[in-house]
Structures are given as C-alpha cells and as structure tokens.
C-alpha positions as CSV (number, residue, x, y, z in Angstrom):
1,M,411.3,248.2,67.2
2,L,407.9,246.7,68.1
3,K,406.4,247.2,71.6
4,A,403.9,244.7,72.9
5,Q,400.8,246.1,74.5
6,T,399.2,242.9,75.9
7,D,401.5,240.0,75.1
8,T,404.3,238.9,72.8
9,V,402.1,237.6,70.0
10,F,399.2,239.9,69.5
11,N,398.5,243.7,69.6
12,Q,401.9,245.1,68.7
13,T,402.6,248.5,67.4
14,D,405.7,250.1,65.9
15,A,407.6,253.3,66.7
16,N,404.9,255.3,64.8
17,N,402.2,253.6,66.9
18,F,400.9,251.7,63.8
19,K,399.3,248.3,64.3
20,Q,401.6,245.6,63.1
21,G,400.8,241.9,62.9
22,Y,397.9,240.1,64.5
23,W,395.5,242.0,66.7
24,K,392.7,240.7,68.8
25,K,390.3,241.9,71.5
26,S,388.0,240.0,73.8
27,Y,384.6,240.7,75.5
28,P,384.5,240.9,79.3
29,N,383.3,237.3,79.4
30,G,386.5,236.3,77.7
31,K,384.9,235.5,74.3
32,L,386.8,236.9,71.3
33,M,385.5,240.1,69.8
34,Y,387.7,240.4,66.8
35,R,390.9,239.1,65.3
36,G,392.8,240.4,62.3
37,F,396.2,241.1,60.8
38,F,397.6,244.6,60.2
39,R,400.4,246.0,58.3
40,D,401.3,249.7,58.9
41,D,397.9,250.2,60.7
42,K,395.9,248.8,57.8
43,P,394.0,245.5,57.8
44,V,395.4,242.8,55.5
45,G,393.7,239.5,54.6
46,E,390.9,238.2,56.9
47,M,389.3,240.2,59.6
48,R,386.8,238.3,61.8
49,R,384.4,239.8,64.2
50,Y,382.3,237.8,66.7
51,Y,379.2,238.2,68.8
52,E,379.6,238.0,72.6
53,S,378.2,234.5,72.4
54,G,381.2,233.5,70.3
55,A,379.3,233.2,67.0
56,L,380.8,234.7,63.9
57,K,379.4,238.2,63.2
58,A,381.4,239.3,60.1
59,L,384.1,238.1,57.9
60,L,386.0,240.7,55.9
61,V,388.7,239.9,53.3
62,Y,390.9,242.8,52.4
63,E,392.6,243.0,49.0
64,D,396.0,244.4,48.3
65,K,396.6,247.9,49.8
66,S,393.6,247.4,52.1
67,V,391.4,249.6,49.8
68,F,388.7,247.0,48.9
69,A,387.2,244.5,51.2
70,H,384.6,241.8,50.6
71,A,382.3,241.5,53.6
72,R,380.0,238.7,54.7
73,M,377.8,239.4,57.8
74,F,375.9,236.8,59.8
75,Y,373.0,236.6,62.2
76,E,373.9,235.1,65.5
77,D,372.4,231.8,64.5
78,G,375.0,231.6,61.7
79,Q,372.7,232.4,58.8
80,P,373.8,235.1,56.3
81,A,372.6,238.6,57.0
82,A,374.4,240.6,54.2
83,E,377.1,240.5,51.7
84,G,378.9,243.1,49.7
85,W,382.1,245.2,49.1
86,Y,383.7,248.1,50.9
87,Y,385.9,250.8,49.4
88,N,387.9,252.4,52.2
89,S,385.1,251.6,54.6
90,L,382.4,252.9,52.2
91,K,379.9,250.5,50.7
92,D,380.7,249.8,47.0
93,S,379.2,247.7,44.2
94,T,376.4,245.4,45.0
95,W,375.1,244.7,48.5
96,D,372.6,241.9,49.2
97,Y,370.5,241.5,52.4
98,Y,368.9,238.3,53.7
99,S,365.9,237.6,55.9
100,Y,366.5,236.6,59.5
101,Y,363.3,234.4,59.4
102,D,363.5,232.4,56.2
103,H,367.0,233.3,54.9
104,T,365.8,234.4,51.5
105,L,367.1,237.4,49.7
106,T,365.1,240.5,50.8
107,A,366.9,243.4,49.1
108,S,369.8,244.3,46.8
109,E,371.5,247.7,46.4
110,T,374.2,249.2,44.3
111,Y,376.8,251.7,45.5
112,N,379.6,253.8,44.2
113,K,382.0,254.6,47.0
114,G,379.4,255.1,49.7
115,K,376.6,256.6,47.6
116,K,373.7,254.7,46.2
117,N,373.7,254.5,42.4
118,G,371.4,252.3,40.3
119,S,368.5,250.1,41.4
120,E,367.5,249.3,44.9
121,L,365.5,246.1,44.8
122,H,363.2,244.5,47.4
123,F,361.9,240.9,47.2
124,Y,359.1,238.8,48.5
125,S,360.1,235.5,50.3
126,N,359.2,233.6,47.1
127,G,361.8,235.6,45.2
128,H,359.5,237.8,43.2
129,L,360.2,241.5,43.0
130,S,358.2,243.7,45.4
131,E,359.8,247.1,44.8
132,R,362.4,248.9,42.6
133,I,363.7,252.4,43.4
134,T,366.3,254.1,41.2
135,W,369.1,256.2,42.8
136,V,371.6,258.6,41.3
137,N,374.4,259.9,43.5
138,D,372.6,259.0,46.7
139,R,369.3,260.6,45.8
140,K,366.2,258.9,44.4
141,S,366.1,259.8,40.7
142,G,364.1,257.8,38.2
143,A,361.4,255.1,38.4
144,W,359.8,253.9,41.6
145,E,357.8,250.8,41.2
146,Q,356.0,248.4,43.6
147,Y,354.5,245.0,42.7
148,F,352.0,242.7,44.3
149,I,353.2,239.1,45.0
150,N,351.5,238.0,41.8
151,D,353.8,240.3,39.8
152,V,351.0,242.8,39.0
153,L,352.1,246.4,39.1
154,K,351.0,248.0,42.4
155,L,352.5,251.5,42.2
156,K,354.4,253.5,39.7
157,G,355.9,256.9,40.1
158,N,359.1,258.9,39.3
159,Y,361.6,260.7,41.4
160,L,363.7,263.7,40.3
161,S,366.6,264.6,42.6
162,G,364.9,263.1,45.6
163,K,361.4,264.4,44.9
164,L,358.3,262.9,43.3
165,E,357.7,264.3,39.9
166,G,355.2,263.6,37.1
167,E,352.6,260.9,36.7
168,F,351.7,258.7,39.6
169,L,349.6,255.5,39.6
170,V,348.4,252.9,42.1
171,N,346.6,249.7,41.0
172,Y,344.3,247.1,42.5
173,D,345.8,243.6,42.6
174,N,343.9,242.8,39.4
175,G,345.9,245.4,37.5
176,K,343.1,247.9,37.2
177,P,343.8,251.5,38.4
178,Y,343.0,252.5,42.0
179,L,344.2,256.1,41.7
180,S,346.0,258.3,39.3
181,G,347.4,261.8,39.6
182,N,350.4,264.0,39.1
183,Y,353.2,265.3,41.3
184,V,355.0,268.6,40.9
185,N,358.1,269.2,43.1
186,D,357.0,266.5,45.5
187,T,353.5,267.8,46.0
188,R,350.2,266.6,44.5
189,H,349.0,268.9,41.8
190,G,346.1,268.9,39.4
191,K,343.5,266.2,39.1
192,W,343.7,263.1,41.3
193,T,341.2,260.3,40.5
194,F,340.2,257.3,42.6
195,F,338.5,254.3,40.9
196,K,336.3,251.5,42.0
197,E,337.4,247.9,41.3
198,D,335.2,247.7,38.2
199,G,337.0,250.7,36.7
200,I,334.3,253.2,37.4
201,T,335.4,256.6,38.7
202,D,334.8,257.0,42.4
203,I,336.3,260.3,43.6
204,V,338.0,263.2,41.7
205,L,340.0,265.8,43.6
206,E,341.6,268.9,42.4
207,Y,345.0,269.7,44.1
208,L,346.8,273.0,44.0
209,N,350.3,272.8,45.3
210,G,349.4,269.8,47.6
211,K,346.1,271.3,48.9
212,T,342.6,270.4,48.0
213,P,339.3,271.7,49.5
214,D,337.7,268.2,49.2
215,E,340.0,266.3,51.6
216,E,337.0,265.1,53.6
217,K,335.8,263.0,50.6
218,L,338.6,260.6,51.3
219,N,337.9,257.4,53.3
220,N,340.4,255.9,55.7
221,R,341.9,253.6,53.1
222,Q,342.5,256.4,50.7
223,Q,344.0,258.6,53.3
224,E,346.4,255.7,54.3
225,I,347.5,255.4,50.7
226,F,348.5,259.1,50.8
227,R,350.3,258.7,54.1
228,M,352.2,255.8,52.7
229,I,353.4,257.8,49.8
230,D,354.2,260.8,51.8
231,E,356.3,258.8,54.3
232,N,358.1,256.9,51.5
233,E,357.3,253.5,53.0
234,G,359.2,250.5,51.5
235,K,362.4,251.2,53.5
236,F,364.1,248.3,55.1
237,E,366.5,247.8,57.9
238,E,370.0,246.8,57.1
239,P,372.0,244.6,59.5
240,D,373.8,246.6,62.1
241,E,377.3,247.3,60.9
242,T,378.6,249.0,64.1
243,N,382.3,248.3,64.5
244,F,382.3,245.7,61.7
245,L,385.2,247.3,59.9
246,T,387.6,249.2,62.3
247,P,388.5,247.7,65.6
248,V,389.0,250.2,68.4
249,R,392.5,250.5,69.9
250,Q,393.2,248.8,73.1
C-alpha cells in the first residue's frame, strides 16, 4: 500500500520505501527543482531538472530498466551546454560540450561506463580542431596533438599510461619547428633543441632525468612552453552535473 509523503499525487513510496509514480521537489522560492517518474525506486522515462529561475537545466530520458539514459544539459539562457549518455549514472559513449558564449561545439569525449576511452577532441569556435588527446581506460595513452587555428600542427607528443613518453615537437604557426626533444617516463631526457623562425638552431640543452645545468639559457617564452607542458594545459571545464541524475529524498 502506497503512503503519500506530501500530497496524494506526487512523492509516494511503497512498503519498501521505494519511490513509485511521479516525484517532484521545489526550491524555497516555489519554483520546481525537478520532476520525474519512478518505478521501484528507479527513474523511468523523462526526468527534468530546473534552475531556481525556472529555466530547464537538464532533460534525461531513461530507457527500459533505467540502465541507460540520454542526457541534454542547458545553460540558464536555454542554450545547450552538453549532451551524452549515462550508464547507471556513469558517462558512456560520446559526450559533446558547447560554448556558453557562441554556442559552438567546444569539446567531444568518448567514455566506456565512466572511464574515458578513445579520443578527447577540442575545437575552435570556427569548428576547426584545436586538440586531440587519446585515452585508454581513463588514462592518457597514445597521441597528443594540438593545432593552430589555421590547421597547422602546433604540438605533438605521446602518452603511455598517463605519462609523456618518446619524441616531442612544438611548431611555429608556419609549421616550422620551435622545439624538439624526448621524454622518458614523463621527464625530459637527452637533447632538447629550440629553433628560430627561419629554422636555424637557437638553443640546445642536454637533459638527464628532467634536469639540465643550462636552464638559465631559456627565455621567458621558452620557460612558459615547459610550464604549459608540465601542467598539461588544454583541460576544459565541463558543465556542472551536480544532482542532475539522482534527486534527493524529501
């Protein structure tokens, strides 16, 4: 026998305290926070979540058995923020992310039950590729590439189990090399060469396990390139998914 917690239509549970039927919750200002349908404590069909302003925040559509859900997330102005699939609340398959400012596709990722697998792609506002990172089982493994907006290769490296490994290259925007070197177990090792824009060698450094006695030869720009690499820039912020999937009990 069902017992109503707030009224006779919404927010009902059964003898096992499982949600059954339509559930909703409101913000203190009276605006709807979420609304969805449950069967045996699992969401079924559409689940809608809202900003406190009343604007739609997320629309999730659950398939049979509530295992897979297609999700569309929105900025408060109604423009798309992200779209993808969930598997038991874990990201799965392809996820796309959109810019708040010009609504263009900014990034695309592939997941397998919550773990990144495959290519993570970033895009300029004109749709051209700006970065590609390869993932295997939630760790960077494989090619890492960055491109200038004119499609010229900017950076090329390789990850092995989350660490930089092997040849590394950075180019000028005309495609000529800016620096080249080698990584061993995520540290610079061996000869690293900086080039002038005309292709002439500028500086040659010898690294041993990430250390070189000639660090003072680097100018500010060259040091910034190394800081960028070491900090793995190129990360992007995903839309906030807090409480998008599972409504709290009232």
